C-alpha positions as CSV (number, residue, x, y, z in Angstrom):
1,X,-23.3,13.7,-18.7
2,X,-21.5,17.4,-19.4
3,X,-18.6,18.9,-18.0
4,X,-20.0,22.5,-17.0
5,X,-16.8,24.2,-18.6
6,X,-17.3,22.8,-21.8
7,X,-16.4,19.9,-24.2
8,X,-12.7,20.1,-24.4
9,X,-11.6,20.7,-20.9
10,X,-11.1,17.4,-17.9
11,X,-11.9,18.2,-14.8
12,X,-8.9,18.3,-12.5
13,X,-8.6,15.7,-10.3
14,X,-8.2,16.9,-6.5
15,X,-6.8,13.8,-4.4
16,X,-4.5,15.9,-2.2
17,X,-1.2,14.7,-1.2
18,X,0.1,12.1,-3.3
19,X,2.9,9.6,-2.2
20,X,6.1,11.2,-1.2
21,X,8.8,10.6,-3.7
22,X,11.9,10.5,-1.3
23,X,10.5,9.4,1.7
24,X,13.0,9.4,5.0
25,X,14.2,6.4,6.6
26,X,12.3,4.7,3.3
27,X,14.9,2.1,2.7
28,X,13.7,0.8,6.3
29,X,10.2,1.1,6.9
30,X,9.6,-1.6,3.5
31,X,11.9,-3.5,5.6
32,X,9.7,-3.1,8.7
33,X,6.4,-4.0,5.8
34,X,8.3,-7.5,4.5
35,X,10.0,-8.5,8.0
36,X,6.2,-8.2,9.4
37,X,5.1,-9.8,6.3
38,X,7.4,-12.9,7.0
39,X,7.1,-12.9,10.5
40,X,3.4,-13.5,9.9
41,X,3.7,-16.2,7.5
42,X,6.0,-18.0,9.7
43,X,3.2,-17.8,12.5
44,X,0.9,-19.4,10.1
45,X,3.1,-21.8,9.2
46,X,4.1,-22.7,13.3
47,X,-0.1,-22.9,14.0
48,X,-0.6,-25.0,10.9
49,X,2.2,-27.6,11.7
50,X,1.1,-27.8,15.2
51,X,-2.7,-28.8,14.1
52,X,-2.0,-30.6,11.6
53,X,-2.9,-34.7,12.4
């Protein structure tokens, strides 16, 4: 399928807003995400320990 603007023109991709290069409280948000991963892992480990024979 050919692009309507011609053979040499690449279509622009309009994806809206991308990731913010300088997020506010970025370190706190990342710590919260990794802390929640660790908490979920600990809960699964405790449940697996209790459920094991």
